[in-house]
Wavefront OBJ file of the C-alpha trace (Angstrom):
o trace
v -1.573 1.631 19.365
v 1.456 0.063 21.001
v 4.704 2.066 21.119
v 7.322 0.393 18.874
v 10.133 1.624 21.141
v 9.078 0.729 24.686
v 5.930 -1.380 24.164
v 3.593 0.919 26.104
v -0.051 0.198 25.222
v -1.235 3.806 25.408
v -0.003 6.316 22.824
v -1.407 9.748 22.042
v -2.308 11.077 18.597
v -0.639 14.459 18.094
v -1.583 15.154 14.463
v -3.837 13.550 11.809
v -3.907 14.269 8.087
v -5.710 12.800 5.109
v -3.395 11.595 2.363
v -3.640 9.820 -0.992
v -6.798 11.575 -2.186
v -8.502 11.045 1.180
v -8.085 7.263 0.983
v -5.720 7.079 3.958
v -4.990 8.850 7.238
v -1.495 9.667 8.489
v -1.217 9.985 12.270
v 1.724 11.305 14.303
v 1.762 9.629 17.699
v 3.708 10.152 20.909
v 4.371 7.718 23.720
v 3.750 9.184 27.196
v 6.192 6.680 28.758
v 9.358 7.171 26.693
v 8.446 10.360 24.776
v 9.207 8.797 21.376
v 7.265 9.915 18.307
v 6.265 7.731 15.368
v 3.913 7.745 12.388
v 1.094 5.331 11.567
v -1.073 5.038 8.456
v -4.671 3.867 8.223
v -6.269 2.651 4.992
v -9.660 1.194 4.250
v -9.490 -2.479 3.409
v -12.636 -3.643 1.678
v -11.757 -7.328 1.783
v -8.873 -9.708 2.263
v -7.304 -10.460 -1.089
v -5.582 -13.775 -1.667
v -2.994 -14.069 -4.427
v -2.731 -17.372 -6.267
v 0.788 -17.935 -7.539
v 1.634 -19.945 -10.656
v 2.578 -22.990 -8.592
v -0.833 -22.914 -6.883
v 0.446 -21.481 -3.594
v -1.862 -18.936 -1.951
v -0.635 -15.870 -0.047
v -2.174 -12.651 1.224
v -2.009 -9.632 -1.071
v 0.958 -7.453 -0.100
v 0.512 -3.798 -1.023
v 4.122 -2.980 -0.162
v 5.415 -5.709 -2.483
v 3.339 -4.267 -5.342
v 4.639 -0.749 -4.644
v 8.239 -1.996 -4.495
v 7.855 -3.829 -7.821
v 6.381 -0.806 -9.589
v 9.070 1.443 -8.123
v 11.698 -0.941 -9.426
v 10.171 -0.805 -12.923
v 10.248 3.012 -13.015
v 13.458 3.623 -11.060
v 15.349 5.177 -13.994
v 12.378 7.106 -15.335
v 11.196 10.599 -14.334
v 8.232 9.301 -12.323
v 7.605 10.517 -8.789
v 6.893 8.329 -5.779
v 3.478 10.011 -5.482
v 2.505 8.792 -8.963
v 3.617 5.266 -8.063
v 1.530 5.455 -4.881
v -1.513 6.568 -6.887
v -1.084 3.594 -9.225
v -0.850 1.216 -6.266
v -3.969 2.760 -4.692
v -5.862 2.484 -7.956
v -4.867 -1.134 -8.517
v -5.678 -2.164 -4.961
v -9.113 -0.502 -5.147
v -9.773 -2.233 -8.474
v -8.815 -5.646 -7.068
v -10.871 -5.176 -3.878
v -13.960 -3.884 -5.668
v -13.914 -6.619 -8.330
v -15.969 -8.873 -6.057
v -13.360 -11.633 -6.159
v -11.431 -12.613 -3.051
v -8.767 -14.475 -5.013
v -6.619 -13.007 -7.771
v -3.863 -14.611 -9.818
v -0.371 -13.238 -10.265
v -1.074 -13.120 -14.008
v -4.044 -10.781 -13.422
v -1.917 -8.577 -11.179
v 0.880 -8.504 -13.743
v -1.469 -7.572 -16.595
v -3.036 -4.793 -14.520
v 0.391 -3.410 -13.600
v 1.579 -3.526 -17.217
v -1.577 -1.730 -18.354
v -1.151 0.983 -15.709
v 2.533 1.408 -16.554
v 1.843 1.674 -20.281
v -0.523 4.592 -19.617
v 2.073 6.206 -17.383
v 5.238 5.648 -19.401
v 5.814 3.459 -22.466
v 9.434 2.720 -21.577
v 8.700 1.634 -17.993
l 1 2 3 4 5 6 7 8 9 10 11 12 13 14 15 16 17 18 19 20 21 22 23 24 25 26 27 28 29 30 31 32 33 34 35 36 37 38 39 40 41 42 43 44 45 46 47 48 49 50 51 52 53 54 55 56 57 58 59 60 61 62 63 64 65 66 67 68 69 70 71 72 73 74 75 76 77 78 79 80 81 82 83 84 85 86 87 88 89 90 91 92 93 94 95 96 97 98 99 100 101 102 103 104 105 106 107 108 109 110 111 112 113 114 115 116 117 118 119 120 121 122 123
């Protein structure tokens, strides 16, 4: 892993922990050159998902964009960031294990609305 501060190619892992119901690994790393510490996350990616937008444009699935959108929907509700992360994990696993490599924005939207309705009717 390359150091984001000085660009050194060799960094050392100082601590590793499983997170998100053992679906990801959080690693604390240290650069031997500049001494900076930073965190990386590793997740299993079953397949590359391609999102087909309404205008026909194709883009790669962006997990962070999905998380940001769900967080925006529940921002004034008493819902923790951990619960949002669990929803994102669940949706991503469902999309990846569906067997399809392409998914429409309508399918994503319906899945998000369904997950949110189980979580909170107002959101």
